[in-house]
KEMI-814326 format. One line per 10 residues: number of its first residue (from 0); their letters; for each residue x, y, z of C-alpha. Coordinates in pm, 1 decimal. Layout:
% KEMI-814326
NUM = A = X Y Z ~ ... $
***
This chain:
% KEMI-814326
0 = XXXXXXXXXX = 8292.8 8367.5 8048.7 ~ 8429.1 8100.2 8218.1 ~ 8773.9 8111.0 8290.3 ~ 8823.9 7742.6 8309.4 ~ 9067.6 7580.9 8094.5 ~ 9002.4 7305.0 7835.1 ~ 9166.2 7218.5 7524.8 ~ 9225.8 7381.5 7240.6 ~ 8945.5 7244.1 7005.9 ~ 8969.1 7202.9 6653.0 $
10 = XXXXXXXXXX = 8961.1 7548.2 6454.7 ~ 8639.7 7399.7 6277.3 ~ 8464.3 7325.0 6597.5 ~ 8591.7 7641.7 6822.2 ~ 8442.6 8031.5 6762.4 ~ 8690.6 8268.8 6744.9 ~ 8606.4 8476.0 7091.9 ~ 8716.1 8092.5 7236.2 ~ 9030.2 8147.4 7049.0 ~ 9060.0 8486.3 7175.1 $
20 = XXXXXXXXXX = 9000.8 8395.2 7494.2 ~ 9215.1 8138.4 7523.0 ~ 9522.5 8318.2 7367.5 ~ 9489.1 8508.2 7667.7 ~ 9393.8 8291.4 7920.8 ~ 9472.9 7933.7 7832.7 ~ 9891.0 7971.2 7924.3 ~ 10017.6 8016.9 8258.1 ~ 10188.2 8335.3 8151.7 ~ 9817.4 8493.6 8047.3 $
30 = XXXXXXXXXX = 9679.8 8365.7 8329.2 ~ 9938.7 8543.6 8564.8 ~ 9894.5 8878.2 8330.4 ~ 9527.2 8898.1 8399.3 ~ 9530.6 8774.9 8741.1 ~ 9638.1 9098.1 8844.2 ~ 9534.2 9322.5 8524.1 ~ 9212.2 9309.2 8512.0 ~ 9153.9 9378.2 8895.1 ~ 9412.1 9701.0 8817.6 $
40 = XXXXXXXXXX = 9239.1 9806.7 8505.1 ~ 8879.5 9813.7 8692.0 ~ 8961.6 9984.9 8961.1 ~ 9151.7 10249.2 8783.7 ~ 8856.0 10317.3 8593.8 ~ 8621.2 10329.5 8881.6 ~ 8910.4 10588.4 9029.6 ~ 8884.9 10824.6 8737.3 ~ 8529.7 10810.3 8750.9 ~ 8513.0 10925.3 9081.4 $
50 = XXXXXXXXXX = 8843.9 11119.8 9152.4 ~ 8831.4 11329.5 8835.2 ~ 8704.1 11668.4 8986.4 ~ 8554.6 11542.3 9325.6 ~ 8561.0 11912.6 9439.6 ~ 8266.2 12031.8 9254.1 ~ 8056.2 12184.4 9305.5 ~ 8213.5 12353.9 9613.2 ~ 7943.7 12355.4 9830.3 ~ 7793.7 12086.3 10078.0 $
60 = XXXXXXXXXX = 7500.3 11997.0 9868.9 ~ 7255.3 11736.7 10002.0 ~ 7273.3 11607.8 10345.2 ~ 7663.4 11666.6 10358.7 ~ 7534.2 11923.0 10534.7 ~ 7468.8 11724.0 10829.0 ~ 7764.8 11483.9 10748.7 ~ 8045.5 11684.3 10699.6 ~ 8018.9 11926.0 10939.9 ~ 7983.9 11678.7 11218.4 $
70 = XXXXXXXXXX = 8287.8 11488.5 11109.3 ~ 8481.3 11779.9 11097.7 ~ 8375.3 11929.4 11493.3 ~ 8410.3 11508.3 11549.4 ~ 8745.7 11483.4 11445.4 ~ 8860.3 11766.5 11634.5 ~ 8661.9 11718.7 11983.6 ~ 8593.7 11350.6 11997.0 ~ 8228.1 11389.4 11897.7 ~ 7979.8 11597.8 11679.9 $
80 = XXXXXXXXXX = 7928.8 11958.5 11780.1 ~ 7644.1 12156.7 11710.2 ~ 7633.4 12421.9 11471.9 ~ 7473.8 12781.1 11407.2 ~ 7195.4 12763.9 11153.3 ~ 7345.7 12971.1 10863.0 ~ 7672.6 12753.7 10906.9 ~ 7667.0 12602.0 10543.3 ~ 7782.8 12915.5 10350.9 ~ 8050.6 12983.2 10611.3 $
90 = XXXXXXXXXX = 8195.3 12636.3 10622.6 ~ 8187.7 12663.2 10225.5 ~ 8395.9 12984.3 10247.4 ~ 8647.9 12825.8 10497.4 ~ 8544.1 12932.4 10832.9 ~ 8521.2 12579.1 10949.8 ~ 8550.1 12621.7 11338.2 ~ 8239.8 12790.6 11401.4 ~ 8116.3 12515.2 11566.2 ~ 7954.0 12605.7 11933.5 $
100 = XXXXXXXXXX = 8149.4 12281.7 12129.1 ~ 7806.1 12158.5 12263.8 ~ 7684.7 11780.7 12184.1 ~ 7491.4 11741.7 11869.7 ~ 7232.8 11466.8 11908.5 ~ 7317.4 11251.2 11578.8 ~ 7132.9 10943.4 11470.5 ~ 7400.9 10699.0 11301.2 ~ 7716.0 10588.0 11473.2 ~ 8086.8 10770.8 11416.8 $
110 = XXXXXXXXXX = 8254.6 10518.7 11188.7 ~ 8142.3 10705.9 10874.6 ~ 8199.2 11014.7 11035.3 ~ 8542.3 10909.3 11169.3 ~ 8650.9 10832.3 10800.3 ~ 8534.6 11157.8 10636.6 ~ 8691.7 11350.6 10909.6 ~ 9038.0 11148.5 10811.6 ~ 9021.6 11286.0 10448.3 ~ 8951.5 11678.1 10589.0 $
120 = XXXXXXXXXX = 9237.4 11621.7 10842.3 ~ 9471.3 11509.4 10504.4 ~ 9359.9 11762.9 10256.6 ~ 9212.7 12034.5 10458.1 ~ 8833.5 12089.4 10600.8 ~ 8822.1 12417.6 10342.6 ~ 8879.9 12189.9 10059.5 ~ 8548.8 11999.8 9897.3 ~ 8811.8 11768.7 9778.3 ~ 8876.6 11713.1 10137.3 $
130 = XXXXXXXXXX = 8502.6 11630.9 10225.2 ~ 8495.2 11386.6 9982.6 ~ 8787.7 11229.2 9913.7 ~ 8746.8 10917.8 10181.1 ~ 8422.9 10862.1 9988.5 ~ 8588.2 10852.4 9656.7 ~ 8906.9 10591.9 9780.4 ~ 8612.4 10392.6 9940.4 ~ 8409.0 10324.0 9672.8 ~ 8729.1 10289.4 9409.7 $
140 = XXXXXXXXXX = 8777.6 10028.3 9739.8 ~ 8481.2 9859.0 9722.1 ~ 8519.4 9837.8 9366.8 ~ 8802.1 9596.3 9412.0 ~ 8621.3 9416.8 9665.6 ~ 8344.4 9331.9 9485.5 ~ 8601.1 9167.3 9217.9 ~ 8752.6 8937.9 9496.4 ~ 8448.5 8885.2 9645.6 ~ 8340.4 8720.2 9259.7 $
150 = XXXXXXXXXX = 8693.1 8566.3 9218.7 ~ 8650.8 8385.8 9554.3 ~ 8279.9 8267.2 9447.9 ~ 8381.5 8130.8 9076.4 ~ 8779.0 8173.4 9047.3 ~ 8653.7 8332.8 8738.0 ~ 8881.8 8604.6 8610.8 ~ 8625.5 8717.8 8330.2 ~ 8311.3 8715.4 8583.5 ~ 8478.3 8894.2 8822.4 $
160 = XXXXXXXXXX = 8575.9 9175.6 8594.6 ~ 8235.6 9215.0 8453.3 ~ 8101.2 9245.2 8815.8 ~ 8276.7 9482.0 8963.5 ~ 8309.5 9650.3 8601.0 ~ 7946.5 9718.9 8608.6 ~ 7984.9 9863.7 8947.0 ~ 8275.9 10073.3 8821.7 ~ 8054.4 10233.3 8583.5 ~ 7699.3 10243.8 8770.7 $
170 = XXXXXXXXXX = 7561.4 10572.2 8888.2 ~ 7466.4 10494.4 9167.9 ~ 7812.3 10355.4 9313.1 ~ 7946.7 10688.4 9129.2 ~ 7734.8 10979.9 9273.3 ~ 7811.5 10786.0 9660.0 ~ 8131.3 10775.2 9622.4 ~ 8137.4 11136.6 9485.5 ~ 7950.1 11330.1 9794.1 ~ 8054.9 11271.2 10164.9 $
180 = XXXXXXXXXX = 7782.1 11088.2 10284.6 ~ 7783.9 10746.7 10522.2 ~ 7608.8 10462.8 10242.9 ~ 7943.3 10403.8 10017.9 ~ 8103.4 10306.7 10345.8 ~ 7832.8 10071.3 10448.0 ~ 7855.8 9918.2 10163.5 ~ 8220.0 9851.8 10121.3 ~ 8227.4 9677.7 10455.6 ~ 7904.1 9495.7 10385.8 $
190 = XXXXXXXXXX = 8122.4 9356.1 10056.7 ~ 8407.5 9256.5 10295.4 ~ 8154.4 9049.2 10503.3 ~ 8069.8 8830.2 10235.7 ~ 8348.8 8816.7 10085.5 ~ 8495.6 8668.2 10426.8 ~ 8247.7 8470.6 10435.8 ~ 8322.9 8316.9 10089.1 ~ 8658.0 8273.3 10221.6 ~ 8530.6 8086.2 10538.0 $
200 = XXXXXXXXXX = 8316.8 7873.3 10343.1 ~ 8581.2 7778.9 10066.2 ~ 8815.1 7690.4 10420.3 ~ 8567.3 7512.2 10612.9 ~ 8334.4 7394.4 10408.3 ~ 8528.7 7005.3 10317.9 ~ 8697.4 6976.9 10632.0 ~ 8432.2 6801.3 10828.1 ~ 8432.5 6559.4 10571.3 ~ 8784.6 6525.9 10567.0 $
210 = XXXXXXXXXX = 8799.4 6529.5 10973.3 ~ 8558.1 6252.9 10981.7 ~ 8739.0 6055.8 10746.5 ~ 9099.6 6054.7 10901.7 ~ 8929.3 5890.5 11255.8 ~ 8767.6 5640.0 11029.7 ~ 8453.5 5702.9 11059.0 ~ 8162.0 5603.5 10826.4 ~ 7807.9 5747.0 10992.7 ~ 7952.3 5906.1 11357.9 $
220 = XXXXXXXXXX = 7689.2 6052.1 11613.2 ~ 7829.7 6364.3 11636.3 ~ 8103.4 6565.9 11419.7 ~ 8386.4 6801.7 11544.8 ~ 8275.5 7152.3 11640.1 ~ 8484.3 7422.1 11412.9 ~ 8699.6 7708.7 11616.9 ~ 8991.7 7769.6 11408.3 ~ 8799.8 7972.6 11170.2 ~ 8981.3 8285.7 11085.8 $
230 = XXXXXXXXXX = 8788.0 8415.7 10806.0 ~ 8449.4 8387.3 10993.7 ~ 8609.0 8627.0 11268.3 ~ 8696.5 8908.6 10996.4 ~ 8368.1 8850.5 10920.7 ~ 8213.8 8954.9 11219.5 ~ 8512.3 9237.6 11216.9 ~ 8352.2 9389.7 10890.1 ~ 8020.8 9386.6 10978.1 ~ 8101.5 9559.5 11305.8 $
240 = XXXXXXXXXX = 8242.6 9821.5 11129.1 ~ 7909.5 9835.6 10864.1 ~ 7694.5 9840.7 11179.2 ~ 7959.0 10134.5 11328.3 ~ 7850.0 10330.0 10951.8 ~ 7498.6 10242.3 10976.1 ~ 7267.0 10019.1 11198.5 ~ 7107.6 9826.8 10926.6 ~ 7472.0 9657.0 10898.4 ~ 7298.1 9454.9 11206.9 $
250 = XXXXXXXXXX = 7074.6 9292.9 10949.9 ~ 7416.6 9205.0 10750.9 ~ 7589.6 9031.2 11108.2 ~ 7205.8 8847.6 11150.3 ~ 7193.5 8710.0 10766.4 ~ 7552.8 8615.6 10765.4 ~ 7513.0 8382.6 11094.9 ~ 7203.9 8215.2 10995.6 ~ 7432.1 8153.9 10646.6 ~ 7691.8 8033.4 10844.9 $
260 = XXXXXXXXXX = 7441.0 7789.5 11057.0 ~ 7246.7 7656.5 10744.5 ~ 7577.0 7578.3 10549.3 ~ 7722.7 7433.0 10860.9 ~ 7456.3 7197.3 10915.6 ~ 7410.7 7073.0 10550.5 ~ 7795.9 7038.3 10516.7 ~ 7736.6 6805.0 10833.0 ~ 7459.6 6622.9 10682.7 ~ 7681.2 6543.1 10361.2 $
270 = XXXXXXXXXX = 7922.4 6385.4 10622.9 ~ 7662.9 6174.7 10731.8 ~ 7676.9 6255.5 11091.1 ~ 7366.6 6127.1 11236.6 ~ 7274.0 6359.2 11486.2 ~ 7354.5 6632.0 11201.4 ~ 7035.6 6896.0 11305.0 ~ 7167.2 6916.8 11693.6 ~ 7558.7 6897.5 11579.6 ~ 7459.2 7202.5 11384.9 $
280 = XXXXXXXXXX = 7354.1 7352.5 11694.9 ~ 7639.4 7294.6 11878.2 ~ 7862.4 7457.5 11587.5 ~ 7597.6 7715.8 11559.4 ~ 7694.6 7864.0 11911.9 ~ 8031.7 7813.2 11841.5 ~ 8023.0 8042.3 11538.1 ~ 7828.8 8315.6 11752.1 ~ 8146.7 8321.6 11960.8 ~ 8357.6 8329.3 11649.6 $
290 = XXXXXXXXXX = 8110.2 8590.0 11475.5 ~ 7937.6 8872.3 11699.1 ~ 8144.7 8908.7 12015.2 ~ 8459.9 9092.5 11801.4 ~ 8167.4 9292.2 11631.9 ~ 8029.2 9415.2 11908.0 ~ 8380.8 9499.1 12008.0 ~ 8399.8 9694.7 11697.4 ~ 8110.2 9881.0 11727.1 ~ 8182.7 10024.3 12065.8 $
300 = XXXXXXXXXX = 8566.7 10117.7 11981.4 ~ 8411.3 10322.9 11713.6 ~ 8233.6 10565.5 11976.7 ~ 8571.4 10592.8 12155.1 ~ 8573.8 10940.2 12109.7 ~ 8234.4 10972.3 12262.3 ~ 8317.7 10777.3 12549.3 ~ 8665.9 10924.4 12660.6 ~ 8538.1 11304.0 12597.9 ~ 8301.4 11414.0 12824.6 $
310 = XXXXXXXXXX = 8128.1 11700.6 12588.2 ~ 7944.9 11439.9 12371.4 ~ 7531.1 11444.0 12349.8 ~ 7380.1 11265.9 12675.5 ~ 7719.1 11279.2 12813.0 ~ 7599.2 11544.3 13143.7 ~ 7297.4 11358.3 13145.6 ~ 7207.0 11183.6 13510.8 ~ 7115.0 10795.2 13408.6 ~ 6899.3 10637.7 13704.6 $
320 = XXXXXXXXXX = 7080.6 10267.1 13690.5 ~ 6952.0 9973.8 13919.1 ~ 7003.3 9622.6 13922.7 ~ 7253.7 9449.7 13673.6 ~ 7260.8 9853.0 13499.5 ~ 7407.5 9993.5 13867.8 ~ 7741.7 9755.6 13808.3 ~ 7781.9 9894.0 13428.9 ~ 8050.4 10228.5 13411.9 ~ 7875.4 10545.6 13390.1 $
330 = XXXXXXXXXX = 7949.5 10591.8 12986.5 ~ 7821.0 10292.0 12928.6 ~ 7476.1 10377.2 13085.4 ~ 7492.6 10681.5 12893.6 ~ 7534.9 10532.4 12574.7 ~ 7291.8 10301.0 12599.9 ~ 7029.9 10570.7 12657.1 ~ 7159.5 10710.3 12351.3 ~ 7087.8 10443.5 12174.5 ~ 6721.2 10446.4 12264.4 $
340 = XXXXXXXXXX = 6704.1 10777.5 12158.7 ~ 6874.7 10687.9 11833.5 ~ 6612.8 10346.0 11770.0 ~ 6295.8 10560.0 11840.8 ~ 6415.5 10822.9 11637.6 ~ 6488.8 10551.3 11337.2 ~ 6125.0 10349.3 11391.2 ~ 5947.6 10671.4 11404.8 ~ 6073.6 10899.9 11127.3 ~ 5813.5 10967.6 10935.5 $
350 = XXXXXXXXXX = 5889.5 11344.4 10763.8 ~ 5750.0 11442.8 10426.8 ~ 6026.2 11500.8 10190.5 ~ 6000.3 11527.8 9795.5 ~ 6216.2 11246.6 9729.2 ~ 6145.4 10979.0 9953.0 ~ 6133.3 10644.3 9838.4 ~ 5951.9 10358.5 10008.6 ~ 6141.8 10017.9 9960.8 ~ 5897.4 9855.4 9737.0 $
360 = XXXXXXXXXX = 5932.9 10144.4 9456.6 ~ 6307.0 10059.9 9471.1 ~ 6322.0 9713.6 9210.0 ~ 6140.1 9961.6 8937.5 ~ 6354.1 10241.4 8980.9 ~ 6064.4 10491.0 9045.7 ~ 6262.9 10773.4 9266.9 ~ 6575.1 10848.9 9189.5 ~ 6727.1 11110.2 9482.2 ~ 6843.1 11475.1 9317.6 $
370 = XXXXXXXXXX = 7158.3 11528.5 9544.7 ~ 7205.5 11861.3 9336.8 ~ 7042.0 12056.0 9105.4 ~ 7188.8 12468.0 8980.1 ~ 7153.4 12646.8 8671.3 ~ 7335.3 12915.9 8490.3 ~ 7249.9 13178.1 8179.6 ~ 7551.6 13233.9 7982.9 ~ 7843.2 13431.4 8124.5 ~ 7749.0 13406.9 8422.3 $
380 = XXXXXXXXXX = 8031.7 13194.2 8709.8 ~ 8193.3 13046.4 8393.7 ~ 7932.0 12953.7 8210.2 ~ 8067.9 12891.3 7843.6 ~ 7741.5 12717.6 7669.5 ~ 7511.8 12957.1 7458.9 ~ 7167.0 12836.8 7612.6 ~ 7304.2 12841.1 7980.6 ~ 7476.7 12578.3 8189.2 ~ 7245.2 12309.2 8381.2 $
390 = XXXXXXXXXX = 7422.4 12151.4 8679.7 ~ 7279.2 11814.0 8851.3 ~ 7409.3 11536.0 9070.7 ~ 7146.8 11264.7 9016.1 ~ 7191.1 10948.9 9249.6 ~ 6973.6 10702.7 8979.7 ~ 7185.3 10390.9 8867.7 ~ 7223.5 10311.3 8536.5 ~ 6876.3 10225.8 8478.4 ~ 7007.3 9941.1 8185.7 $
400 = XXXXXXXXXX = 7243.7 9768.0 8507.5 ~ 6941.8 9813.9 8763.0 ~ 6653.9 9646.6 8578.8 ~ 6896.0 9359.2 8417.8 ~ 7033.1 9323.8 8737.1 ~ 6703.4 9283.1 8933.7 ~ 6556.8 9018.3 8679.8 ~ 6893.4 8815.8 8679.3 ~ 6815.6 8843.2 9076.8 ~ 6492.9 8650.4 9027.0 $
410 = XXXXXXXXXX = 6710.4 8421.6 8743.3 ~ 6954.6 8320.1 8992.9 ~ 6686.7 8280.5 9264.7 ~ 6496.2 8007.5 9046.5 ~ 6888.0 7864.1 8952.5 ~ 6896.7 7798.3 9323.7 ~ 6599.2 7639.2 9322.1 ~ 6696.0 7379.8 9032.9 ~ 7092.2 7371.2 9150.0 ~ 7120.9 7436.1 9545.3 $
420 = XXXXXXXXXX = 7451.7 7645.6 9425.0 ~ 7604.5 7764.3 9761.0 ~ 7760.6 8060.0 9536.3 ~ 7397.9 8098.6 9467.3 ~ 7273.9 8136.9 9783.0 ~ 7562.8 8346.4 9962.5 ~ 7454.9 8608.6 9674.9 ~ 7095.3 8585.5 9749.3 ~ 7153.8 8626.3 10103.2 ~ 7356.8 8974.3 10063.9 $
430 = XXXXXXXXXX = 7079.2 9123.5 9871.4 ~ 6815.0 8986.5 10151.6 ~ 7027.4 9154.5 10389.6 ~ 7032.9 9451.9 10215.4 ~ 6675.3 9510.5 10084.9 ~ 6368.2 9300.8 10268.0 ~ 6459.9 9457.0 10609.2 ~ 6344.6 9778.4 10484.8 ~ 6008.2 9616.8 10332.2 ~ 5918.6 9658.1 10728.4 $
440 = XXXXXXXXXX = 5895.8 9999.6 10780.8 ~ 5643.9 10109.4 10447.9 ~ 5594.1 10482.1 10664.3 ~ 5926.1 10515.8 10701.4 ~ 6095.4 10854.0 10540.5 ~ 6365.8 10619.4 10326.3 ~ 6509.8 10666.7 9992.1 ~ 6650.0 10528.8 9685.6 ~ 7011.3 10631.6 9708.5 ~ 6998.2 10350.6 10037.6 $
450 = XXXXXXXXXX = 7041.4 10035.6 9758.2 ~ 7362.4 10147.0 9680.4 ~ 7435.3 9879.2 9942.5 ~ 7195.3 9612.3 9735.4 ~ 7422.4 9686.4 9408.3 ~ 7708.5 9459.7 9448.7 ~ 7474.3 9198.5 9497.2 ~ 7246.7 9278.0 9213.1 ~ 7558.6 9327.2 8948.2 ~ 7727.4 8998.1 9121.5 $
460 = XXXXXXXXXX = 7360.2 8780.8 9001.5 ~ 7394.6 8961.3 8693.2 ~ 7746.1 8858.1 8570.3 ~ 7603.1 8514.3 8719.1 ~ 7313.9 8509.9 8452.1 ~ 7587.1 8667.5 8167.0 ~ 7770.9 8362.5 8207.2 ~ 7505.3 8089.0 8151.4 ~ 7387.9 8347.8 7831.1 ~ 7772.5 8331.2 7743.2 $
470 = XXXXXXXXXX = 7728.5 7944.0 7726.9 ~ 7503.2 7900.9 7513.3 ~ 7094.8 7916.0 7598.1 ~ 6822.1 7647.6 7459.6 ~ 6788.6 7733.4 7089.4 ~ 7117.7 7929.2 7016.5 ~ 7471.6 7845.7 6967.1 ~ 7772.1 7958.1 7227.8 ~ 7916.7 8214.6 6984.6 ~ 7561.2 8388.5 6967.0 $
480 = XXXXXXXXXX = 7521.3 8343.5 7351.8 ~ 7886.5 8561.8 7349.5 ~ 7783.5 8790.7 7130.7 ~ 7448.1 8918.5 7339.4 ~ 7661.7 8954.9 7616.2 ~ 7896.8 9183.8 7468.0 ~ 7662.3 9383.9 7290.9 ~ 7499.6 9429.7 7634.7 ~ 7780.0 9496.4 7819.8 ~ 7855.5 9758.1 7548.4 $
490 = XXXXXXXXXX = 7521.4 9914.7 7562.2 ~ 7560.8 9991.6 7978.1 ~ 7891.1 10158.5 7855.0 ~ 7719.7 10402.5 7629.9 ~ 7429.8 10469.5 7907.2 ~ 7675.3 10511.5 8156.5 ~ 7850.5 10784.5 7937.0 ~ 7542.3 10952.1 7885.4 ~ 7436.0 10945.7 8233.0 ~ 7796.6 11051.5 8334.7 $
500 = XXXXXXXXXX = 7775.8 11441.6 8299.7 ~ 7402.5 11427.0 8544.8 ~ 7620.1 11198.2 8791.5 ~ 7960.3 11422.4 8768.5 ~ 7729.8 11765.0 8807.0 ~ 7898.4 11880.1 8529.2 ~ 7759.2 12171.8 8306.9 ~ 7516.1 12076.0 8043.0 ~ 7274.1 12223.9 7804.3 ~ 6914.8 12228.1 8001.1 $
510 = XXXXXXXXXX = 6762.5 12037.2 7698.4 ~ 7068.7 11765.4 7747.1 ~ 6960.7 11724.0 8102.0 ~ 6588.7 11741.1 8015.7 ~ 6684.3 11403.4 7793.6 ~ 6750.1 11192.9 8114.2 ~ 6436.2 11232.0 8259.7 ~ 6316.8 10888.4 8084.0 ~ 5987.6 10941.3 8347.7 ~ 5776.5 11207.4 8484.5 $
520 = XXX = 5898.7 11065.1 8854.8 ~ 6280.6 11072.2 8765.4 ~ 6290.1 11510.7 8747.4 $
***
C-alpha cells in the first residue's frame, strides 16, 4: 500500500500487483494523475451515497425535531425559539414560521445549528433536502479531509484512499450525513484540527535542530521558542469550531495541546538541549498562546446571534455580579450564567432511553441507534412490494469496518510502543480524545452514534494495519498479503452494499430488514 517508488525489480522477482502499482504510480505523469484522481473519486463516491434521495423521508426523524426547528428559528431571529407542542407535523407540511419568538433553552452551542440553517436558507425550510443538505456537504467534505490528513501523515496515495474510502462507505458516516444532527459537523472540525496538527508537525518538527545547527552549537542550554506556527493557529481555529458545535470539542483542544507539548519536548531532547524539560515548558506556554485564545475567540463568535439580540434564553434574566465580574459586559455575564446551566444539564443527564448505549459498549457495537422505522402494506403510500415495505434508518457502522478498526487500533498501540512513530501517536491521540472522556460518565444518557467522531481515527488505524499486511507478515509472501488486503476491502464494499438500504431509508421487504439484525440488541 505504500507509494514509495523504488527501482523496478526483475520480472521474476516482482509480483503482478507490484507491476500494476508501478505502472500507475512510478512515472511522474502517473503520480500527477492519481494525486488528483484518487481524492476526486473517493469524494465523488461519498457525495453520491450521501446526497441521492436525501429528502427521504420527508419528516423530522429522531433528534431532528430539535436541531432543525432550532436551526431555522435561530437563522431567522438570531437565537433559538420555542415552538408549539405539535409543531413537527406542521413544520414538515411547510408551515415553518410558527415559532413563538420566545427564547428556547438549548444545551449545545450555536455553530452546528448555524450550518443547518444555512442549508435551509439556501434550499428552503419546507424541504427535507434543505434540512439535511449542510450535513451531506460537510459529511462529504469530511471524507476529503480524512484523505488529506492521511496523505500528510504518510505521503501515500493508496493508504489515504483506503482510509477515506472506508469512511465514505461506512454506514455511521453515511447516516450522520443524511440527517440533520450535530455530530457530522463536530467530526469534520475534529479531522481538520488533527490534519492541521500534522501539518504543523511536518513544518516545525525539524526546525529546532536546524536552528541550533545554524548557530553552531552542539549542546545548548536552551533552545529557540517557535512562534511562527500558522498551522497550530489553524488547529486552534478548527478546534474552537468543533467546540462551538458540541462541548466535546474541548477534549480535542486539550489532546492536541498535550500532543504539541510532548512532541516539542522530544524534539528538544533529540536536538541535544541540556534543559529540554524546562525548555519544553517555555515552548508549551507559547503553543498555548497560539492554540487556545484563537479557539476561544471562534467559540464566543459563534454566539454572536445570541449576544447581539435581546430575545434569547436568559437575555432578560438579571445577573448579580460582584468583583471581577462587575467589569464584564452584561451580555457576557448572562452568557456565563447560561453556560453554567448547560454544564449542569450535560453532567446530570440521566434519562432512560431505549437506544442509550454507555461508552464501554461502543467498541463491541452492542446497541446502535435506530433513527427511523416505518412499515406500509402493499399498495399503501406507493409501496410496490407485494409483501409490504419496511423503511429503516439505522446508524450502525459497517460491522466489518468497525470491528476491524477496533482491532487495528489495538495493533497500532502495540506498534507505537515498539517503534514510537509520531504518526501512530497522533492517530491514537485522536481516538483517545473522542472516546476516553465518555467513559467518565457511565450513568449519562449517551448513544452509539456519537462514535462518528471516533470513526476517522479507526479507519486510519485500519489503513495503517492493512499496509503492514500488504507488505507481508511473518511466514507469508508480499503477494499473499496484498491478496488478503484486497479481499478484505472487497468484503467491506459488499457488506456496505448489503446495509445501504437500511442506512438510507429505502423501502425493502420486512424479511430483508430482519436479515440485518445480526445481534438481538440491534433491533
